[in-house]
C-alpha positions as CSV (number, residue, x, y, z in Angstrom):
1,M,21.7,-61.7,13.4
2,L,20.0,-62.9,10.2
3,L,22.2,-64.5,7.6
4,R,20.8,-65.0,4.1
5,I,22.7,-67.4,1.8
6,K,22.3,-69.4,-1.4
7,V,23.3,-73.0,-1.0
8,K,24.8,-75.2,-3.7
9,P,24.8,-78.8,-2.4
10,N,26.6,-81.7,-4.0
11,S,29.7,-79.6,-4.7
12,K,33.3,-80.9,-4.9
13,T,34.4,-78.7,-2.0
14,D,33.0,-76.7,0.9
15,E,33.5,-73.0,0.3
16,I,31.9,-69.6,0.8
17,I,31.8,-67.2,-2.1
18,R,30.7,-63.5,-2.2
19,E,28.8,-62.9,-5.4
20,E,29.1,-59.7,-7.4
21,D,25.9,-58.3,-5.9
22,G,27.4,-58.8,-2.3
23,S,25.3,-61.9,-1.5
24,L,26.8,-65.1,-0.1
25,K,26.8,-68.4,-1.9
26,V,27.8,-71.5,0.1
27,K,29.0,-74.6,-1.7
28,I,28.8,-77.8,0.3
29,R,29.6,-81.5,-0.4
30,A,26.4,-82.9,1.2
31,Q,23.6,-84.1,-1.0
32,P,20.1,-82.5,-0.7
33,V,18.5,-85.7,0.6
34,E,16.2,-85.9,3.6
35,G,17.6,-82.8,5.3
36,K,21.2,-84.0,5.2
37,A,22.4,-80.9,3.4
38,N,20.7,-78.6,6.0
39,K,22.3,-80.5,8.9
40,Y,25.7,-80.4,7.1
41,L,25.4,-76.7,6.4
42,I,24.7,-75.9,10.0
43,T,27.7,-78.0,11.1
44,Y,29.9,-76.2,8.4
45,L,28.7,-72.7,9.5
46,S,29.3,-73.6,13.1
47,K,32.9,-74.4,12.3
48,V,33.5,-71.4,10.2
49,L,31.8,-69.0,12.6
50,G,33.3,-70.6,15.7
51,I,29.9,-70.9,17.5
52,P,28.0,-74.0,18.6
53,K,25.5,-75.6,16.3
54,S,22.8,-74.7,18.8
55,G,23.5,-71.1,18.0
56,I,22.4,-71.5,14.4
57,M,18.8,-71.9,13.5
58,L,17.3,-72.3,10.0
59,L,14.3,-69.9,9.8
60,K,13.4,-70.1,6.1
61,G,14.3,-72.3,3.1
62,E,14.2,-75.8,4.4
63,S,13.6,-77.2,0.9
64,N,14.9,-74.2,-1.1
65,S,18.4,-73.2,-2.2
66,F,17.8,-69.7,-0.6
67,K,18.0,-70.0,3.1
68,T,17.8,-67.6,6.1
69,F,19.5,-68.4,9.3
70,E,19.3,-66.8,12.8
71,I,22.9,-66.7,14.1
72,G,23.3,-66.4,17.8
73,A,26.3,-64.1,17.6
74,G,27.1,-60.5,17.0
75,E,27.3,-59.1,13.5
76,E,31.0,-58.1,13.9
77,L,32.0,-61.6,15.0
78,V,30.1,-63.2,12.1
79,N,31.4,-60.8,9.5
80,A,35.0,-61.2,10.7
81,A,34.8,-65.0,10.6
82,L,33.2,-64.9,7.2
83,N,35.8,-62.5,5.8
84,K,38.6,-65.0,6.7
85,V,37.1,-67.7,4.5
86,I,35.3,-66.0,1.7
87,K,36.8,-66.4,-1.7
């Protein structure tokens, strides 16, 4: 499954927000320095989705705030996990 998100690094808290247009925005505490935010984001998504980090691959947006991930899980599982934590 592909997951497209907008990332806001250097936030006070980690949280996932659904925007008015239905897109996902993920706020993370990590700073966007030398790939640290990307690694942190994969770890955070792994915990939220309940899948191993190896099941999450960054496809696009390594140095951009808009990112596309390949999630190694079914769409139903991903949506159910996200709906539990979305604000």
